[in-house]
C-alpha positions as CSV (number, residue, x, y, z in Angstrom):
1,X,-24.1,30.6,-33.8
2,X,-24.5,31.9,-30.4
3,X,-27.0,30.2,-28.2
4,X,-28.1,30.9,-24.5
5,X,-30.7,28.6,-23.0
6,X,-31.0,25.7,-20.6
7,X,-28.6,23.0,-21.1
8,X,-31.2,20.3,-21.8
9,X,-32.8,22.5,-24.4
10,X,-29.5,23.3,-26.2
11,X,-28.8,19.4,-26.2
12,X,-32.1,18.9,-27.9
13,X,-31.2,21.7,-30.4
14,X,-27.9,20.0,-31.2
15,X,-29.4,16.4,-31.5
16,X,-31.9,17.9,-34.0
17,X,-29.2,19.9,-35.8
18,X,-27.1,16.6,-36.1
19,X,-29.9,14.8,-37.6
20,X,-30.9,17.5,-40.2
21,X,-29.6,17.3,-43.7
22,X,-27.0,20.1,-43.3
23,X,-23.3,20.6,-43.7
24,X,-22.4,20.2,-40.1
25,X,-18.6,20.9,-40.7
26,X,-19.5,24.5,-41.7
27,X,-21.2,25.4,-38.4
28,X,-19.8,26.2,-34.9
29,X,-22.1,26.7,-31.9
30,X,-21.3,28.9,-28.9
31,X,-23.3,27.8,-26.1
32,X,-23.5,30.6,-23.3
33,X,-23.9,28.6,-20.1
34,X,-24.4,31.4,-17.7
35,X,-24.2,29.1,-14.6
36,X,-21.8,26.3,-15.9
37,X,-24.6,23.7,-15.5
38,X,-23.7,21.9,-18.5
39,X,-20.2,21.2,-17.1
40,X,-21.3,19.7,-13.8
41,X,-20.6,16.1,-15.0
42,X,-17.9,16.5,-17.4
43,X,-19.8,15.2,-20.5
44,X,-22.4,18.0,-21.4
45,X,-24.0,15.9,-24.0
46,X,-24.7,12.8,-21.9
47,X,-28.2,12.0,-20.4
48,X,-28.0,8.4,-20.3
49,X,-30.7,7.9,-23.1
50,X,-30.7,6.8,-26.6
51,X,-29.6,10.1,-28.1
52,X,-26.4,10.2,-26.3
53,X,-24.2,9.1,-29.3
54,X,-25.8,11.6,-31.7
55,X,-25.4,14.4,-29.0
56,X,-21.7,13.4,-28.5
57,X,-21.2,13.7,-32.2
58,X,-23.1,17.0,-32.4
59,X,-21.2,18.5,-29.6
60,X,-18.0,18.4,-31.7
61,X,-19.3,21.5,-33.2
62,X,-19.9,23.4,-29.7
63,X,-17.8,25.7,-27.7
64,X,-19.1,26.4,-24.3
65,X,-18.8,29.8,-22.9
66,X,-19.2,30.1,-19.1
67,X,-18.0,31.9,-15.9
68,X,-15.8,30.4,-13.4
69,X,-15.8,32.3,-10.1
70,X,-12.4,32.9,-8.7
71,X,-11.8,30.9,-5.5
72,X,-9.0,32.9,-3.9
73,X,-9.9,34.5,-0.5
74,X,-9.3,38.2,-1.7
75,X,-12.3,37.6,-4.2
76,X,-14.6,36.2,-1.5
77,X,-13.9,39.1,0.8
78,X,-14.4,41.7,-2.0
79,X,-17.7,39.9,-3.0
80,X,-19.0,40.1,0.8
81,X,-18.2,44.0,0.9
82,X,-20.2,44.3,-2.8
83,X,-23.2,42.3,-1.4
84,X,-23.1,43.9,2.0
85,X,-23.0,47.4,0.4
86,X,-26.0,46.5,-2.1
87,X,-28.0,45.1,0.9
88,X,-27.3,48.4,3.1
89,X,-28.3,50.5,0.1
90,X,-31.4,48.6,-0.3
91,X,-32.3,49.0,3.3
92,X,-31.9,52.7,3.0
93,X,-34.3,52.9,0.1
94,X,-36.7,50.7,1.9
95,X,-36.7,53.0,5.0
96,X,-37.3,56.0,2.6
97,X,-40.1,54.2,0.9
98,X,-41.9,53.1,4.1
99,X,-41.8,56.7,5.4
100,X,-43.0,58.1,2.2
101,X,-45.8,55.6,2.0
102,X,-47.1,56.2,5.6
103,X,-47.4,59.9,4.5
104,X,-49.6,59.3,1.4
105,X,-52.4,57.1,0.6
106,X,-51.3,55.8,-2.8
107,X,-48.1,54.7,-4.4
108,X,-45.5,57.4,-4.1
109,X,-43.7,58.6,-7.2
110,X,-40.0,57.5,-7.3
111,X,-38.8,61.2,-7.3
112,X,-40.4,61.5,-3.8
113,X,-38.8,58.5,-2.4
114,X,-35.5,59.5,-3.8
115,X,-35.8,63.0,-2.3
116,X,-36.6,61.3,1.1
117,X,-33.2,59.7,0.9
118,X,-31.2,62.8,0.3
119,X,-28.9,64.1,3.0
120,X,-29.3,60.9,5.2
121,X,-27.1,58.1,6.3
122,X,-28.0,54.4,6.8
123,X,-25.6,52.5,9.1
124,X,-25.3,49.1,7.9
125,X,-25.4,45.9,9.9
126,X,-22.0,44.5,9.0
127,X,-20.2,46.7,6.6
128,X,-20.3,50.7,6.5
129,X,-22.5,53.5,6.4
130,X,-24.5,54.4,3.2
131,X,-25.0,58.1,2.7
132,X,-27.0,59.8,-0.1
133,X,-26.5,63.4,-0.8
134,X,-28.7,65.7,-2.8
135,X,-26.0,66.2,-5.5
C-alpha cells in the first residue's frame, strides 16, 4: 500500500493495522514522506507513549520514500538560479496585471494580462532579464 499523509497520522494507521486481526506478513506499506519529517529523529515510530512498542513492530512492514536534497555547491547555485528566474517571471506578470487592472474596473481576463506581457522585458534584481514574445 502507498500512503501519503502526516507522519503522526501514518503512525496511528500503522498502530491500528498492527492491532487488527490481519495477516501482517502479507502487507508492505510505502510511506511517502515528502519532507522527510518522519526521519528527523531516526526512529519514525517513536513518540514516547504507550504505543511505541506496537508502532515499532508495525513499522517492520514499512518502507519510507522521501527526497534528500543534494548538498553540493553546484546544486545550491542551480537552485538559486531557478528560484530567481521564477521570482523575476512572477514580477513581470504582476507588473502586467497591475497595468491591466489600472485600465479596467473589474478583474481582467487572463488573456488580456498575457497579451500585456508580450514583447517586453523585465530586468531582474539578482539574476537575468525575463523576456516574453508573442510567439
